[in-house]
C-alpha positions as CSV (number, residue, x, y, z in Angstrom):
1,M,27.9,1.0,21.6
2,D,30.4,2.5,19.2
3,L,28.4,3.6,16.2
4,D,31.5,4.2,14.0
5,E,32.9,0.8,14.7
6,T,29.6,-0.9,14.2
7,A,29.1,0.8,10.9
8,A,32.6,-0.1,9.7
9,R,32.1,-3.7,10.6
10,L,28.7,-3.7,8.8
11,G,30.1,-1.9,5.8
12,V,27.5,0.8,5.9
13,A,27.4,4.6,6.6
14,V,27.5,5.6,10.3
15,E,24.4,7.7,9.6
16,D,22.4,4.6,8.8
17,V,23.5,2.9,12.0
18,D,22.7,6.0,14.0
19,R,19.2,6.1,12.5
20,V,18.4,2.5,13.6
21,H,19.9,3.3,17.0
22,R,17.7,6.4,17.4
23,L,14.4,4.9,16.0
24,A,14.7,1.6,17.9
25,G,16.1,3.0,21.1
26,D,15.4,0.4,23.9
27,R,12.0,-0.6,22.5
28,P,11.1,-4.3,22.6
29,S,12.2,-6.6,19.9
30,A,10.4,-10.0,19.1
31,P,11.9,-13.5,19.0
32,L,12.2,-15.5,15.8
33,P,10.0,-18.6,15.5
34,A,11.6,-21.8,16.6
35,K,13.9,-23.1,13.9
36,A,11.9,-26.4,13.7
37,D,8.8,-24.4,12.9
38,A,10.4,-22.2,10.3
39,P,10.0,-24.4,7.2
40,A,6.3,-24.6,7.6
41,I,6.0,-20.8,8.1
42,L,8.2,-20.2,5.1
43,D,5.8,-22.4,3.1
44,R,2.8,-20.4,4.3
45,L,4.7,-17.2,3.2
46,A,5.0,-18.7,-0.3
47,V,8.8,-18.7,-0.1
48,R,10.3,-20.9,-2.9
49,P,12.4,-23.9,-1.9
50,D,15.6,-22.4,-3.1
51,D,15.1,-19.2,-1.1
52,A,13.9,-21.2,1.9
53,A,17.0,-23.3,1.8
54,E,19.2,-20.2,1.9
55,I,17.2,-18.8,4.8
56,M,17.5,-22.0,6.8
57,A,21.2,-22.2,6.0
58,G,21.8,-18.7,7.5
59,W,19.5,-19.2,10.5
60,P,20.8,-17.1,13.5
61,D,21.4,-20.0,15.8
62,P,23.1,-19.1,19.1
63,G,26.9,-19.3,18.5
64,S,26.6,-19.4,14.7
65,P,29.9,-18.1,13.2
66,L,27.8,-16.5,10.5
67,W,26.4,-14.0,12.9
68,T,28.7,-11.4,14.2
69,P,27.8,-9.2,17.3
70,E,27.0,-6.2,15.0
71,L,24.7,-8.4,12.8
72,R,22.9,-9.7,15.8
73,W,22.5,-6.1,17.1
74,L,21.1,-4.9,13.7
75,L,18.7,-7.8,13.5
76,D,17.4,-7.1,17.1
77,R,17.1,-3.4,16.6
78,S,15.5,-3.6,13.1
79,I,12.8,-5.8,14.6
80,A,12.3,-3.3,17.4
81,L,12.3,-0.4,14.9
82,V,9.5,-1.9,12.8
83,R,7.5,-3.2,15.8
84,A,7.5,0.2,17.4
85,D,5.4,1.5,14.4
86,L,2.9,-1.4,14.4
87,G,-0.3,-0.1,12.8
88,G,1.6,2.6,10.9
89,H,1.2,3.0,7.2
90,G,4.2,5.1,6.0
91,W,7.3,4.0,4.2
92,L,9.8,2.7,6.7
93,P,13.2,1.4,5.8
94,P,14.1,-1.2,8.5
95,G,17.8,-0.6,8.3
96,P,20.7,0.0,5.9
97,E,21.3,-1.9,2.7
98,L,23.9,-4.6,3.6
99,P,26.6,-6.1,1.4
100,R,24.6,-9.2,0.6
101,E,27.4,-11.1,-1.1
102,R,28.9,-11.7,2.3
103,G,26.6,-14.7,2.9
104,P,23.1,-15.8,3.9
105,A,23.1,-14.0,7.2
106,W,23.8,-10.7,5.5
107,R,21.6,-11.4,2.5
108,H,18.5,-12.4,4.5
109,L,18.9,-10.3,7.7
110,Y,15.6,-8.4,7.0
111,V,13.8,-11.7,6.1
112,Y,14.7,-12.9,9.6
113,A,13.3,-9.6,11.0
114,Y,10.1,-10.2,9.0
115,L,9.8,-13.7,10.3
116,A,10.1,-12.4,13.9
117,L,7.3,-9.9,13.2
118,V,4.9,-12.5,11.7
119,G,3.4,-13.4,15.0
120,V,3.2,-9.7,16.1
121,V,1.3,-8.5,13.0
122,R,-1.0,-11.6,13.0
123,G,-1.9,-10.6,16.6
124,Y,-2.7,-7.1,15.2
125,H,-4.8,-8.7,12.5
126,R,-6.7,-10.7,15.0
127,D,-7.4,-7.6,17.1
128,H,-9.0,-6.1,14.0
129,G,-11.1,-9.2,13.2
130,I,-9.2,-10.0,10.1
131,A,-9.5,-13.6,8.9
132,D,-6.5,-15.9,9.0
133,A,-6.6,-16.4,5.3
134,V,-6.5,-12.7,4.6
135,S,-3.6,-12.3,7.1
136,W,-1.5,-15.0,5.4
137,A,-2.4,-13.7,1.9
138,A,-0.9,-10.3,2.8
139,L,2.2,-11.7,4.5
140,A,2.9,-14.1,1.7
141,D,4.1,-11.2,-0.4
142,V,7.5,-11.9,1.0
143,G,7.8,-15.1,-1.0
144,R,6.8,-13.3,-4.2
145,N,9.4,-10.6,-3.6
146,L,12.2,-13.0,-2.8
147,A,11.4,-14.8,-6.1
148,I,11.5,-11.5,-7.9
149,D,14.8,-10.6,-6.3
150,R,16.3,-13.9,-7.3
151,R,15.1,-13.3,-10.9
152,M,16.7,-9.8,-10.7
153,R,20.0,-11.2,-9.4
154,G,19.8,-9.2,-6.2
155,E,18.8,-5.9,-7.8
156,G,15.3,-5.8,-6.4
157,W,15.8,-6.2,-2.7
158,P,16.8,-2.8,-1.5
159,V,13.4,-1.4,-2.4
160,M,11.5,-4.6,-1.3
161,Q,13.0,-4.6,2.2
162,S,11.3,-1.3,2.9
163,W,8.1,-2.3,1.1
164,L,7.6,-5.4,3.2
165,T,7.7,-3.4,6.5
166,L,4.2,-2.2,5.4
167,H,2.9,-5.8,5.6
168,A,4.7,-6.4,8.9
169,R,2.9,-3.4,10.5
170,G,-0.6,-4.2,9.2
171,A,-0.7,-1.5,6.5
172,V,-1.0,-3.6,3.3
173,Y,-3.7,-6.2,2.5
174,E,-4.1,-8.3,-0.7
175,L,-7.8,-8.5,-1.6
176,G,-8.2,-10.3,-4.9
177,R,-6.2,-8.8,-7.7
178,L,-5.0,-5.7,-6.0
179,Q,-3.1,-4.8,-2.8
180,Y,-4.4,-2.0,-0.6
181,Q,-2.4,0.3,1.7
182,R,-4.0,2.1,4.6
183,G,-3.4,5.8,4.5
184,D,-4.8,9.1,5.8
185,T,-7.9,9.9,3.7
186,A,-7.1,7.6,0.7
187,I,-6.5,3.9,0.3
188,G,-3.4,3.3,-1.8
189,L,-3.6,0.8,-4.6
190,H,-0.7,-1.5,-5.6
191,I,-0.6,-4.0,-8.4
192,P,1.2,-7.3,-7.5
193,E,2.6,-9.7,-10.1
194,S,-0.3,-12.1,-10.0
195,G,-1.9,-12.5,-13.4
196,P,-4.0,-10.5,-15.8
197,M,-5.4,-7.2,-14.5
198,T,-8.8,-7.6,-16.2
199,P,-11.5,-5.0,-15.5
200,E,-13.6,-7.7,-13.9
201,A,-10.8,-8.8,-11.5
202,V,-10.1,-5.1,-10.6
203,A,-13.8,-4.4,-10.0
204,A,-14.3,-7.4,-7.8
205,S,-11.2,-6.5,-5.8
206,L,-12.3,-2.9,-5.3
207,D,-15.7,-4.1,-4.1
208,E,-14.0,-6.4,-1.6
209,A,-11.9,-3.4,-0.3
210,R,-15.0,-1.2,0.0
211,A,-16.4,-3.7,2.5
212,F,-13.1,-4.7,4.1
213,F,-11.8,-1.3,5.5
214,P,-15.0,0.0,7.1
215,R,-15.5,-3.5,8.7
216,H,-12.0,-3.9,10.1
217,F,-10.8,-0.2,10.5
218,P,-14.1,1.6,11.4
219,D,-12.3,4.6,12.9
220,E,-10.5,5.3,9.6
221,H,-12.5,7.2,7.1
222,Y,-11.5,7.0,3.5
223,T,-12.9,9.0,0.6
224,A,-10.8,7.8,-2.3
225,F,-8.6,5.1,-3.8
226,S,-5.2,6.5,-4.9
227,C,-2.3,5.2,-6.9
228,G,1.2,6.3,-7.9
229,S,2.6,4.4,-10.8
230,W,4.2,4.5,-14.2
231,L,1.0,2.5,-15.2
232,L,-0.9,5.8,-15.0
233,D,1.5,7.6,-17.5
234,P,-0.8,8.9,-20.3
235,Q,2.2,8.3,-22.7
236,L,1.2,4.6,-22.7
237,L,-1.9,5.6,-24.7
238,E,0.4,6.3,-27.7
239,Y,1.3,2.6,-27.8
240,L,-1.4,0.5,-26.2
241,P,-4.8,-0.4,-27.7
242,E,-7.9,1.2,-26.2
243,D,-9.2,-2.1,-24.9
244,S,-6.0,-3.0,-23.1
245,N,-6.2,-3.8,-19.4
246,I,-3.7,-1.0,-18.5
247,V,-5.7,1.7,-20.5
248,R,-8.9,0.6,-18.9
249,F,-7.3,0.7,-15.5
250,Q,-6.0,4.3,-16.2
251,R,-9.5,5.5,-17.1
252,R,-10.6,5.0,-13.5
253,F,-8.3,7.8,-12.3
254,E,-8.3,11.5,-12.3
255,L,-4.6,12.4,-12.5
256,E,-3.0,14.9,-10.3
257,P,-0.8,17.7,-11.9
258,Y,2.6,16.2,-12.8
259,E,5.4,16.8,-10.4
260,E,8.9,15.2,-10.7
261,P,9.0,12.6,-7.9
262,E,11.9,13.0,-5.4
263,G,14.2,10.1,-5.3
264,L,12.3,8.0,-7.9
265,D,13.2,7.4,-11.5
266,A,10.2,6.2,-13.5
267,D,12.4,4.7,-16.3
268,V,14.1,2.5,-13.6
269,E,10.7,1.5,-12.2
270,V,9.4,0.5,-15.6
271,L,12.4,-1.7,-16.2
272,R,12.1,-3.1,-12.7
273,F,8.4,-4.1,-13.1
274,V,8.2,-5.0,-16.8
275,F,11.5,-6.7,-17.3
276,R,12.7,-7.5,-13.8
277,T,16.2,-6.2,-14.7
278,L,18.0,-2.9,-14.2
279,T,21.2,-3.7,-16.1
280,T,20.3,-5.5,-19.3
281,P,20.9,-3.3,-22.4
282,L,17.7,-2.2,-24.2
283,D,18.7,-4.2,-27.3
284,R,18.8,-7.4,-25.3
285,L,15.4,-7.0,-23.6
286,P,12.5,-9.2,-24.8
287,R,10.0,-7.7,-27.2
288,R,7.3,-10.4,-26.9
289,T,4.4,-8.1,-25.8
290,V,3.0,-4.8,-26.9
291,L,3.9,-3.3,-23.5
292,Q,7.5,-4.5,-23.8
293,R,7.9,-3.1,-27.2
294,A,6.4,0.2,-26.1
295,I,8.8,0.5,-23.1
296,I,11.9,-0.2,-25.2
297,D,10.9,1.9,-28.2
298,H,10.0,4.9,-26.0
299,L,13.4,4.8,-24.2
300,K,15.4,4.1,-27.4
301,A,13.8,7.3,-28.9
302,G,15.4,9.3,-26.0
303,R,12.1,9.8,-24.2
304,H,11.3,9.1,-20.6
305,W,8.5,7.6,-18.7
306,R,6.7,9.5,-15.9
307,W,5.5,8.4,-12.5
308,R,1.9,9.8,-12.2
309,R,-0.5,10.0,-9.3
310,G,-4.2,9.7,-9.5
311,R,-7.3,8.9,-7.5
312,F,-11.0,8.2,-7.8
313,P,-13.8,8.2,-5.2
314,I,-14.6,5.1,-3.2
């Protein structure tokens, strides 16, 4: 294949196409589910009707004029790239960010890759004795993230497409209020958008995780829970009451010394998670909650938020 020509037709950098070509190689891909079965699967994945309609409209049928040869190549090799790392738990972009305004095939290419991997990762779950309900709960994060991206008018997906490869490889599980990412010696904590983060809900979720990982991954030995987030920024203590859920969550952690994170802007991440927008001027953001007012006032004062890492023993 001609990498330069493929990159030009996809509208991406040749380095991005070369990366997919190198990582996927000639490794096996996986087929998409039958189109007739797709609506029921999308429903199990908590995909909203408006997103599901777009996905079905862009379905990669044989001979579809929406799917150029280079798009079909990228879909096939992105599936192979992620499948080759089944069981892995590191950050893994599945391919280049595409010009999504070019239509549903372009906008949802990595959703189709995810759908092809659902059967693969559920087989991995079964091999580890993981219940079907837990499997679907983890995988349904795709519906949540598609809904968030729609709210963000397409600003959310470039990060989400890499995040969701963790689920498709068996690295992330949603157990009660929190999500957990397998790691080396620590289990990573993530906080999905799914309701209040009360101390009781967090404690119950942690107890579930303490039982889950030794049962299903007995060869992996973890000593701590870890988290990297703007939610651990001690500057929030200047604004939030002592009994707030965020403050009580922070108190669980021993913070690591601060280091400027490479390639990550905490101000952007705060806006992404609190307001679900990256482009709305501060003066036009809502100020309904204490947290919203804190974020806005902090930034308007010329200050910046920090991404902090912390951990506590299991």
